[in-house]
KOLKEDREN-613110 format. One record per residue (C-alpha): residue in three letters; y, x, z. Coordinates in Angstrom, 1 decimal. Example, Ala and Ser with C-alpha at 12.3 -4.5 7.8 and 13.67 -1.06 7.14 Angstrom:
<recs>
> rest_py_px_pz
> ala_-4.5_12.3_7.8;
> ser_-1.1_13.7_7.1;
</recs>
This chain:
<recs>
> rest_py_px_pz
> met_127.8_91.7_136.1;
> lys_131.4_91.6_135.0;
> thr_130.7_93.9_132.1;
> leu_127.7_91.8_131.0;
> leu_129.9_88.6_131.1;
> ala_132.6_90.4_129.2;
> arg_130.2_91.5_126.5;
> ile_128.7_88.1_126.1;
> thr_132.1_86.6_125.5;
> asp_133.1_89.3_123.1;
> gln_132.7_87.9_119.5;
> asp_132.2_91.3_117.9;
> trp_129.4_92.3_120.4;
> arg_127.7_88.9_119.9;
> tyr_127.9_89.3_116.2;
> lys_126.3_92.8_116.3;
> met_123.6_91.6_118.7;
> gly_122.9_88.6_116.5;
> arg_122.5_90.8_113.5;
> arg_120.1_93.1_115.3;
> phe_118.1_90.2_116.6;
> glu_118.0_88.6_113.1;
> ala_116.8_91.9_111.6;
> phe_114.1_92.2_114.2;
> thr_112.8_88.6_113.7;
> glu_112.9_89.0_110.0;
> glu_110.7_92.2_110.2;
> ala_108.4_90.4_112.6;
> phe_108.1_87.4_110.3;
> his_107.2_89.6_107.4;
> val_104.5_91.4_109.3;
> ile_103.1_88.1_110.5;
> arg_103.2_86.6_107.0;
> trp_101.4_89.7_105.6;
> ser_98.9_89.6_108.4;
> leu_98.0_86.0_107.6;
> val_97.5_86.8_103.9;
> val_95.3_89.8_104.8;
> gly_93.4_87.6_107.3;
> leu_92.8_85.0_104.7;
> ala_91.5_87.6_102.3;
> arg_89.3_89.1_105.0;
> tyr_87.9_85.6_105.8;
> leu_87.2_85.0_102.1;
> ser_85.7_88.5_101.6;
> leu_83.1_87.6_104.3;
> his_82.3_84.0_103.2;
> ala_83.0_83.7_99.5;
> pro_80.4_85.1_97.0;
> gly_81.4_88.1_94.9;
> trp_83.0_91.5_95.4;
> gln_86.4_90.4_94.2;
> phe_87.5_89.0_97.6;
> ala_86.6_92.3_99.3;
> leu_88.6_94.2_96.7;
> ile_91.6_91.8_97.2;
> his_91.2_92.3_101.0;
> trp_91.3_96.1_100.6;
> ile_94.3_96.0_98.2;
> leu_96.2_93.7_100.5;
> ser_95.4_95.8_103.5;
> ala_96.7_98.9_101.7;
> leu_99.9_97.0_100.9;
> leu_100.2_95.9_104.5;
> phe_99.9_99.6_105.6;
> gly_102.5_100.5_103.0;
> tyr_104.8_97.9_104.4;
> ile_104.4_99.1_108.0;
> ala_104.8_102.7_106.9;
> ser_108.0_101.8_105.1;
> arg_109.3_100.3_108.3;
> leu_108.2_103.0_110.7;
> leu_108.3_106.2_108.6;
> leu_111.0_105.8_106.0;
> arg_113.6_104.7_108.6;
> pro_115.0_107.0_111.3;
> glu_112.0_108.4_113.1;
> ile_111.3_108.1_116.7;
> glu_112.6_111.4_118.1;
> ile_110.4_113.4_120.4;
> phe_112.6_116.6_120.0;
> pro_116.2_115.3_120.0;
> gly_118.7_117.5_118.2;
> thr_116.2_120.1_117.0;
> arg_116.3_121.3_113.4;
> ser_113.2_123.7_113.5;
> phe_110.7_123.1_110.7;
> trp_107.8_122.9_113.1;
> cys_109.6_120.4_115.4;
> lys_110.3_118.3_112.4;
> leu_106.7_118.5_111.2;
> leu_105.4_117.6_114.6;
> gln_107.8_114.7_114.9;
> ser_106.8_113.4_111.5;
> thr_103.1_113.7_112.4;
> phe_103.7_111.9_115.6;
> asn_105.5_109.1_113.8;
> phe_102.7_108.9_111.2;
> leu_100.2_108.5_114.0;
> ile_102.3_105.7_115.5;
> cys_102.2_104.0_112.1;
> val_98.4_104.4_111.8;
> gly_98.0_103.2_115.3;
> ala_100.1_100.1_114.7;
> phe_98.2_99.4_111.5;
> leu_94.8_99.7_113.3;
> val_95.9_97.4_116.1;
> leu_97.1_94.9_113.5;
> met_93.9_95.1_111.4;
> trp_91.9_94.6_114.6;
> gly_93.9_91.5_115.4;
> ile_93.5_90.2_111.8;
> asn_89.7_90.7_112.0;
> glu_89.6_89.0_115.4;
> leu_91.6_86.1_114.0;
> ala_89.3_85.8_110.9;
> glu_86.3_86.0_113.2;
> gly_87.7_83.2_115.4;
> val_88.5_81.0_112.4;
> ala_85.0_81.5_111.0;
> his_83.4_80.9_114.3;
> tyr_85.4_77.7_114.8;
> arg_84.6_76.5_111.3;
> phe_81.2_77.8_110.4;
> gly_79.7_79.7_113.4;
> ser_79.6_83.4_113.7;
> met_80.7_85.6_110.7;
> arg_78.2_88.4_111.5;
> gln_75.1_88.3_109.5;
</recs>
């Protein structure tokens, strides 16, 4: 408990924690903002006439995947084999991180689709035709 209190009162530690928290909230805000834009495009692709909104939805979804991939894959990877330098270990680790990225994207797209479905149901009734 004393060490926790000592850290909380240390200005350098508080500054570092504040910067980490700020970076995390900034990343979360960007993902939420992108998700809302993709959700709006999804909603319009289902209710507006024309194929253009579906194309916009797919393009924005690809950009969202690129954004998530840039955050999860191009930064230091989640290590499953710490300290190893073998080619196969690196390949397996990169594959694992790519699967995490795809999983996060699929969960996010599922949430976006559910949100668009909820908005459409609230506004117009069910989206499914």
